[in-house]
C-alpha positions as CSV (number, residue, x, y, z in Angstrom):
1,M,-27.0,-23.6,5.2
2,R,-27.2,-20.8,8.2
3,W,-26.8,-24.2,10.3
4,R,-23.6,-25.3,8.6
5,L,-22.3,-21.8,8.6
6,F,-22.4,-21.7,12.3
7,V,-21.3,-25.8,12.6
8,L,-18.2,-24.2,10.6
9,F,-17.4,-21.3,13.0
10,F,-18.0,-23.5,15.9
11,L,-15.4,-26.1,14.7
12,V,-12.7,-23.1,13.1
13,S,-12.7,-22.3,17.1
14,F,-13.2,-25.5,18.6
15,I,-10.3,-26.9,17.0
16,P,-7.6,-24.4,18.1
17,F,-8.6,-24.8,21.6
18,M,-8.7,-28.3,22.0
19,L,-5.3,-28.6,20.3
20,F,-4.2,-25.7,23.0
21,A,-6.3,-27.5,25.9
22,P,-3.6,-30.2,26.3
23,I,-0.5,-28.0,26.1
24,V,-1.6,-25.8,28.6
25,M,-2.8,-28.6,31.0
26,D,1.3,-30.2,30.4
27,R,2.2,-26.6,31.4
28,I,0.4,-26.5,34.9
29,E,1.0,-30.0,35.8
30,T,4.8,-29.3,35.0
31,S,4.3,-26.3,37.5
32,Y,2.4,-27.9,40.2
33,I,5.0,-30.7,40.2
34,E,7.9,-29.0,40.4
35,Q,6.0,-26.4,43.0
36,S,6.0,-30.6,45.3
37,K,9.0,-30.9,44.2
38,A,10.3,-27.6,46.3
39,E,7.9,-28.0,49.3
40,W,9.6,-32.2,49.7
41,L,12.9,-30.9,49.4
42,R,12.5,-28.8,51.9
43,Q,10.9,-30.3,54.2
44,A,13.5,-32.9,53.8
45,N,16.4,-30.5,54.3
46,R,15.0,-29.5,57.6
47,I,14.8,-33.2,58.5
48,S,18.7,-33.0,57.4
49,T,19.5,-30.0,59.6
50,Q,17.9,-31.2,62.4
51,I,19.3,-34.6,62.5
52,S,23.1,-32.7,61.8
53,E,22.5,-30.3,64.5
54,G,21.7,-33.7,67.2
55,N,24.3,-35.7,65.9
56,Y,22.3,-38.6,66.1
57,L,24.2,-40.6,63.3
58,K,27.9,-39.7,65.4
59,D,26.3,-39.8,69.0
60,Y,25.0,-43.5,69.0
61,T,24.2,-43.0,72.7
62,S,20.8,-41.7,72.2
63,Y,19.7,-43.8,69.2
64,T,16.3,-45.0,70.8
65,Y,15.2,-41.2,71.4
66,F,16.0,-40.9,67.5
67,E,14.7,-43.2,66.6
68,S,11.2,-42.2,68.3
69,Y,11.9,-39.0,67.0
70,I,11.7,-39.7,63.3
71,R,8.8,-41.7,64.0
72,G,7.4,-38.5,65.2
73,L,8.3,-36.5,62.8
74,G,5.9,-39.0,60.4
75,K,3.2,-38.3,62.6
76,E,3.2,-34.2,61.7
77,K,1.0,-32.6,59.5
78,G,1.4,-33.3,55.9
79,F,3.2,-36.8,56.3
80,N,0.7,-38.9,58.5
81,G,-0.2,-41.0,56.5
82,N,0.6,-39.0,53.2
83,G,4.4,-39.8,53.6
84,R,7.6,-42.0,55.5
85,I,11.2,-40.7,56.6
86,V,13.9,-43.0,55.8
87,V,17.1,-42.3,57.8
88,V,20.1,-44.2,55.9
89,D,24.1,-44.4,56.7
90,K,26.7,-43.3,54.3
91,L,26.5,-47.2,53.4
92,G,23.2,-47.4,52.4
93,Y,22.1,-48.9,55.5
94,I,18.9,-48.3,57.0
95,I,19.0,-46.8,61.1
96,A,15.4,-45.3,61.0
97,D,12.1,-45.3,59.6
98,S,9.0,-43.3,61.0
99,A,6.9,-46.5,59.2
100,A,8.8,-49.3,61.3
101,A,8.6,-51.3,58.0
102,D,12.5,-51.5,56.4
103,K,14.8,-51.2,59.1
104,G,18.1,-53.6,59.1
105,H,18.0,-53.0,55.3
106,T,19.7,-52.1,52.6
107,I,18.9,-48.9,50.4
108,M,20.7,-49.2,46.6
109,S,19.0,-46.9,44.3
110,K,20.4,-43.9,42.5
111,Q,18.6,-40.9,44.0
112,V,20.3,-42.8,47.3
113,F,23.6,-42.5,45.9
114,D,22.8,-39.1,44.6
115,A,22.2,-37.5,48.2
116,L,25.4,-39.3,49.3
117,R,27.4,-37.6,46.9
118,K,25.6,-34.4,48.5
119,I,23.2,-33.9,45.2
120,D,19.9,-32.9,46.3
121,S,17.0,-35.1,44.0
122,A,13.4,-35.1,43.9
123,E,11.2,-37.4,41.8
124,P,7.9,-38.5,41.3
125,Y,6.8,-42.1,40.5
126,S,4.0,-44.3,40.5
127,R,3.5,-47.1,42.9
128,E,0.6,-49.1,43.1
129,D,-1.6,-47.2,41.2
130,Q,-0.6,-44.5,43.8
131,K,1.5,-41.4,42.6
132,V,4.5,-40.9,45.1
133,M,6.8,-38.0,45.3
134,S,10.6,-39.3,46.4
135,A,12.9,-36.8,47.6
136,A,16.1,-37.1,49.2
137,V,19.1,-35.2,50.4
138,P,22.7,-35.8,52.7
139,I,23.5,-35.4,56.2
140,T,26.3,-33.8,57.0
141,D,28.4,-33.5,59.7
142,K,27.7,-30.0,61.8
143,D,31.1,-29.6,62.2
144,N,32.5,-30.9,59.0
145,K,30.3,-29.6,56.3
146,D,31.9,-32.0,54.0
147,E,31.9,-35.5,55.5
148,V,28.5,-36.8,54.3
149,L,27.4,-39.0,57.3
150,G,24.0,-40.4,55.7
151,A,21.2,-39.2,53.7
152,V,17.2,-38.5,54.1
153,I,14.2,-40.0,52.2
154,V,11.0,-38.6,52.1
155,T,7.9,-39.9,49.7
156,A,4.9,-38.8,50.3
157,K,1.3,-39.3,47.8
158,I,0.6,-36.7,45.7
159,D,-2.4,-38.0,44.3
160,D,-4.1,-34.8,45.7
161,I,-1.7,-32.7,43.4
162,Y,-3.4,-35.4,40.0
163,R,-7.2,-35.1,41.0
164,S,-6.7,-31.3,41.3
165,L,-5.2,-31.4,37.7
166,D,-7.9,-33.7,36.7
167,E,-10.4,-31.2,38.1
168,M,-8.8,-28.2,36.1
169,Q,-8.8,-30.6,33.2
170,N,-12.5,-30.6,32.8
171,Q,-12.8,-27.3,33.7
172,V,-10.6,-26.7,31.0
173,Y,-12.6,-28.7,28.6
174,L,-15.6,-27.3,29.5
175,L,-14.2,-23.8,29.3
176,S,-13.0,-24.9,25.9
177,L,-16.3,-25.9,24.5
178,F,-18.5,-23.0,26.3
179,T,-15.4,-20.0,24.7
180,S,-16.3,-22.2,21.2
181,L,-19.7,-22.3,20.9
182,L,-19.6,-18.5,22.5
183,I,-17.0,-17.5,19.4
184,G,-19.4,-19.8,17.0
185,L,-22.9,-17.8,17.8
186,L,-20.6,-14.2,17.8
187,S,-18.6,-15.2,14.5
188,F,-21.9,-16.3,13.2
189,F,-24.1,-13.5,13.8
190,T,-21.3,-11.0,12.8
191,S,-20.5,-12.6,9.8
192,S,-24.2,-12.3,8.9
193,F,-24.5,-8.5,9.6
194,I,-21.1,-8.0,7.5
195,S,-22.2,-10.1,4.5
196,R,-25.9,-8.3,4.5
197,P,-24.7,-5.4,2.4
198,L,-22.5,-7.8,0.2
199,K,-25.8,-9.5,-0.4
200,V,-26.9,-6.5,-1.2
201,L,-24.5,-5.2,-3.4
202,M,-24.3,-8.8,-5.3
203,K,-28.1,-7.7,-5.8
204,F,-26.6,-4.8,-7.8
205,V,-24.0,-6.4,-9.8
206,Q,-26.9,-9.1,-10.9
207,K,-28.7,-5.6,-12.0
208,I,-25.4,-4.3,-14.3
209,T,-24.6,-8.4,-15.4
210,N,-28.2,-7.7,-17.1
211,G,-28.1,-4.6,-18.4
212,Q,-29.5,-2.4,-15.7
213,L,-26.5,0.2,-15.5
214,D,-28.2,3.4,-13.6
215,Q,-27.3,1.8,-10.2
216,K,-26.2,2.8,-7.1
217,V,-25.7,1.8,-4.0
218,D,-26.3,3.7,-0.7
219,V,-23.1,3.9,1.1
220,K,-23.1,4.8,4.8
221,G,-19.9,5.1,7.4
222,K,-15.8,4.6,6.1
223,D,-15.4,1.3,6.7
224,E,-14.0,-1.5,4.3
225,I,-17.5,-2.3,3.1
226,A,-18.2,1.8,2.7
227,E,-15.4,1.9,0.4
228,L,-16.5,-1.4,-1.6
229,G,-19.6,0.5,-2.4
230,N,-18.0,3.7,-2.9
231,A,-15.7,2.1,-5.8
232,F,-18.8,0.0,-7.0
233,N,-20.6,3.5,-7.9
234,H,-17.8,4.4,-9.4
235,M,-17.5,1.2,-11.8
236,A,-21.3,2.2,-12.2
237,E,-20.2,5.3,-13.1
238,Q,-17.6,4.3,-15.1
239,L,-19.9,1.5,-17.1
240,Q,-22.9,4.5,-17.8
241,R,-19.8,6.4,-19.3
242,V,-18.3,3.8,-21.3
243,E,-22.3,2.7,-22.4
244,H,-23.1,6.7,-23.4
245,S,-19.5,7.0,-25.2
246,R,-20.5,3.5,-27.0
247,Q,-24.4,5.2,-28.0
248,E,-22.8,8.3,-29.0
249,F,-20.0,6.6,-31.5
250,V,-22.3,4.5,-32.7
251,S,-24.7,7.5,-33.1
252,N,-22.0,9.8,-35.1
253,V,-20.6,6.6,-37.0
254,S,-24.4,6.6,-38.0
255,H,-23.9,10.6,-38.7
256,E,-21.1,10.3,-40.7
257,L,-22.2,7.3,-42.8
258,K,-25.3,8.6,-43.8
259,T,-24.3,12.1,-45.2
260,P,-22.6,11.1,-47.9
261,L,-25.1,8.5,-48.2
262,S,-27.5,11.3,-48.5
263,S,-25.5,13.1,-51.0
264,I,-25.3,10.1,-53.4
265,K,-29.0,9.6,-53.2
266,V,-30.3,12.9,-54.0
267,L,-27.3,12.9,-56.8
268,T,-28.0,10.2,-58.3
269,E,-32.1,10.5,-58.3
270,S,-31.6,13.8,-59.8
271,L,-29.9,12.3,-62.7
272,L,-32.5,9.8,-62.8
273,F,-35.8,11.9,-62.4
274,Q,-35.1,14.4,-65.4
275,E,-35.0,14.3,-68.7
276,N,-33.0,15.5,-71.2
277,V,-29.7,16.1,-68.5
278,P,-27.2,17.5,-70.0
279,V,-23.9,16.0,-70.4
280,E,-22.2,18.5,-67.8
281,M,-24.8,18.0,-65.5
282,Y,-24.0,14.5,-65.7
283,K,-20.5,15.0,-65.3
284,E,-20.9,17.4,-62.3
285,F,-23.1,15.5,-60.3
286,F,-20.8,12.0,-60.8
287,M,-17.8,14.3,-59.7
288,D,-20.1,14.9,-56.0
289,I,-20.4,11.1,-56.3
290,N,-17.1,10.1,-56.8
291,S,-16.2,12.8,-54.0
292,E,-18.9,11.2,-51.5
293,V,-17.6,8.0,-52.3
294,D,-13.9,9.1,-51.8
295,R,-15.3,10.4,-48.2
296,L,-17.4,7.1,-47.3
297,N,-14.0,5.3,-47.9
298,N,-11.8,7.9,-45.6
299,I,-14.6,7.1,-42.8
300,I,-14.2,3.4,-43.2
301,S,-10.7,3.2,-43.1
302,D,-10.4,6.0,-39.9
303,L,-12.5,3.4,-38.1
304,L,-10.8,0.7,-39.2
305,T,-7.6,2.2,-38.1
306,L,-9.5,2.9,-34.5
307,V,-10.7,-0.1,-34.0
308,R,-7.2,-2.0,-34.9
309,L,-5.4,0.5,-32.1
310,D,-8.4,-0.1,-29.6
311,Q,-7.5,-3.7,-29.5
312,T,-6.2,-5.0,-25.9
313,E,-2.6,-5.8,-27.8
314,V,-1.5,-4.1,-30.8
315,P,1.3,-5.2,-32.7
316,M,3.8,-2.6,-32.3
317,N,7.2,-2.7,-35.4
318,I,9.0,-0.8,-33.2
319,Q,13.0,0.0,-34.8
320,T,15.5,3.0,-34.6
321,T,14.3,5.8,-37.0
322,N,15.9,8.7,-37.9
323,L,12.8,10.9,-36.9
324,N,14.1,13.7,-38.7
325,D,14.0,11.5,-42.2
326,M,10.7,10.3,-41.7
327,T,9.0,14.3,-40.5
328,Q,10.8,15.1,-43.8
329,A,8.9,12.6,-45.8
330,I,5.7,13.9,-43.8
331,L,6.3,17.4,-45.4
332,K,7.3,16.7,-48.7
333,R,3.9,14.4,-49.2
334,L,2.2,17.7,-47.4
335,I,3.6,20.7,-50.1
336,P,1.0,20.4,-52.9
337,L,-1.8,20.8,-50.1
338,A,0.2,23.8,-48.9
339,K,0.7,25.4,-51.9
340,K,-2.7,25.4,-53.0
341,K,-3.6,27.8,-50.3
342,D,-0.3,29.2,-50.5
343,I,0.4,28.3,-47.2
344,K,4.5,28.1,-45.9
345,L,5.8,25.1,-44.4
346,I,9.0,25.2,-41.8
347,Y,10.9,23.2,-40.9
348,Q,13.4,22.9,-37.8
349,S,16.0,20.6,-35.9
350,H,18.9,21.2,-34.8
351,K,20.1,17.6,-34.5
352,E,19.9,14.1,-36.0
353,I,17.5,12.4,-33.5
354,F,17.0,8.7,-33.4
355,V,13.8,7.4,-31.8
356,D,12.8,3.8,-30.6
357,I,8.9,3.8,-32.8
358,D,6.5,2.2,-35.0
359,E,7.5,4.4,-38.2
360,V,3.8,3.7,-40.2
361,K,1.5,4.3,-37.1
362,L,3.7,7.1,-36.0
363,T,3.7,8.6,-39.6
364,L,0.3,8.6,-39.5
365,A,-0.2,10.5,-36.3
366,I,1.8,13.3,-37.5
367,S,0.9,13.7,-41.0
368,N,-3.3,14.2,-39.2
369,L,-1.6,17.2,-37.2
370,I,0.3,18.6,-40.0
371,E,-2.4,18.1,-42.3
372,N,-4.9,19.3,-39.9
373,A,-2.9,22.5,-39.3
374,I,-2.6,23.2,-43.2
375,K,-6.7,23.2,-43.2
376,Y,-7.1,25.3,-40.8
377,T,-4.9,28.0,-41.7
378,P,-6.5,30.8,-43.6
379,E,-4.7,31.5,-46.9
380,G,-0.9,33.1,-46.8
381,G,-0.4,31.3,-43.3
382,E,2.2,29.1,-41.8
383,V,3.0,26.1,-40.6
384,R,6.3,25.4,-38.4
385,V,7.2,21.7,-37.5
386,V,9.9,21.5,-34.8
387,L,11.9,18.7,-33.2
388,Q,13.7,18.7,-30.4
389,S,15.0,16.4,-27.9
390,D,16.3,15.4,-24.6
391,L,18.3,12.6,-22.8
392,Q,15.6,10.8,-22.5
393,D,12.3,11.8,-24.9
394,A,12.0,13.6,-28.3
395,Q,9.3,16.5,-28.9
396,I,7.5,17.3,-31.9
397,S,5.7,21.0,-32.1
398,V,3.2,21.5,-34.9
399,E,2.4,25.0,-34.9
400,D,0.1,27.0,-37.5
401,T,-1.5,30.5,-37.1
402,G,-4.8,29.4,-38.1
403,I,-8.3,29.8,-36.2
404,G,-7.4,28.1,-32.9
405,I,-9.7,26.7,-30.8
406,A,-11.6,27.7,-28.3
407,K,-10.6,27.1,-24.3
408,D,-13.7,25.1,-23.3
409,E,-13.6,22.7,-25.9
410,Q,-9.3,22.1,-25.9
411,S,-10.5,19.1,-23.8
412,K,-12.6,17.7,-26.2
413,I,-10.9,17.7,-29.2
414,F,-9.3,14.0,-29.3
415,E,-13.0,12.4,-28.9
416,R,-14.4,10.4,-32.0
417,F,-16.2,12.6,-34.2
418,Y,-16.0,15.6,-31.7
419,R,-16.1,18.8,-34.1
420,T,-15.5,22.8,-33.2
421,D,-17.1,23.7,-35.9
422,K,-19.4,20.7,-37.8
423,T,-19.7,22.6,-41.1
424,R,-15.9,23.8,-41.6
425,N,-14.7,19.9,-40.8
426,R,-17.0,18.9,-43.3
427,E,-16.0,21.3,-46.0
428,T,-12.2,20.6,-45.3
429,G,-13.0,16.8,-45.5
430,G,-12.3,15.7,-42.3
431,T,-14.0,12.2,-40.8
432,G,-13.4,13.7,-37.0
433,L,-11.2,11.2,-36.6
434,G,-8.1,11.4,-37.0
435,L,-6.8,13.3,-33.8
436,S,-8.4,10.2,-31.6
437,I,-6.4,7.7,-34.2
438,T,-3.2,10.6,-33.2
439,Y,-3.9,10.7,-29.1
440,R,-4.2,6.7,-29.3
441,T,-1.3,6.5,-31.6
442,V,0.9,8.7,-29.3
443,I,-0.3,6.5,-25.8
444,M,0.5,3.5,-27.6
445,H,4.3,4.5,-27.7
446,N,4.1,5.8,-24.1
447,G,3.8,9.3,-24.9
448,S,2.0,12.5,-24.4
449,I,-0.1,15.1,-26.9
450,Q,-0.5,18.4,-25.5
451,V,-2.4,21.5,-26.8
452,E,-1.4,25.2,-26.7
453,S,-4.2,27.4,-28.8
454,E,-6.1,30.4,-28.6
455,E,-9.6,31.7,-30.7
456,G,-7.8,33.7,-34.1
457,K,-4.1,33.3,-34.0
458,G,-3.0,29.7,-33.9
459,S,-2.6,26.6,-32.2
460,I,0.3,24.5,-30.8
461,F,0.4,20.3,-30.4
462,T,3.2,19.1,-28.8
463,V,4.2,15.3,-28.8
464,Q,6.6,14.0,-26.4
465,I,7.5,10.5,-26.7
466,P,10.4,8.3,-25.0
467,I,13.1,8.1,-27.2
468,R,13.9,4.3,-26.0
469,H,10.6,2.3,-26.1
470,L,10.0,0.2,-23.1
């Protein structure tokens, strides 16, 4: 498996080099050819200037000398055995040839015609498996530069350029191969170095998958791998917290259900194992049993409500609702509970407020807040419900003059089954789930809920929800 990985790294680096090498060689070849063109054009122009200055194409008295002069130039360094010089007049007739091969012939080619029209040119071509450079420049009258007297054609073998290019190409491909091998090795060892901590991390992930949540990765450094390790540790901590919460929830549910069941069992056994029990005691015990059954129903109903609210996609029946009418309807239902304790219910609102809400769900949430305020306010106290709004949000405040909540417990009251005073809450008939349901419902409406409280003075619960539901 590891050698396959190395081959993969090698191919990934080698293929781009193989694609890039021909482009590089083409650029180098173009550069060499252009340099060769410039060099042979320079040579041709030098000869053209010497012929023009010697006036050889106008003064034929020194023709013999001119011929020997051209042959001499052909034997100079750079031409001997490698190049040839041909001079033609303005009709293309060869009047001098360093090789003395085509004298007396006429050259009819585009390159010669261009030279006779004062256009310098140099082009490579192949001849008998040889690479040749041909350069042609005009010869002008030294007294009248506009008059063309003929042209100089210089041809030279440039096989040495292509031999150099072939050698260079071999070196480029060898260098590409060596570089690819080196990059492949470096990539292989680097990937092994990087993948080692990832493999360790995968082992921890598998342990967590198998239920071993108490896993923690030893994080070193500050690179991306370290960040991944920190993220894993944070995830493991969250999973542990969720698991602890789940276990605590199951424990609380079991405890809450066991308490009324134990009471029912004790009451039932008292009736079963006693003889001559008076009818009054039967009635009293059955009333207690009925009360415990109601308590069980309340707990189960609240649990089912929480389960529905915890679903990933909770169906929301959003409609524009008059918040004033909804709140007044809640207060009307709770007036009998308040009258039993001589608690004064006060409702305040300065304007009609219309909001986009699921009326059934939010009614349950606000009812929980007001009912709690009544339950935990001493007799003769006061519960105030205030509605306010701005352009974006509506605000519902429930203020009581009750027993209040300790500072260190205010952040926990929305947890399931959390009780600040377990005995007191059981006496009032609470399940410990009402505030959890309220909190979840408000969050579903993209809102927020906050509490301000002081022991012995009372509490203020403030719910804020957007007027328009997004």
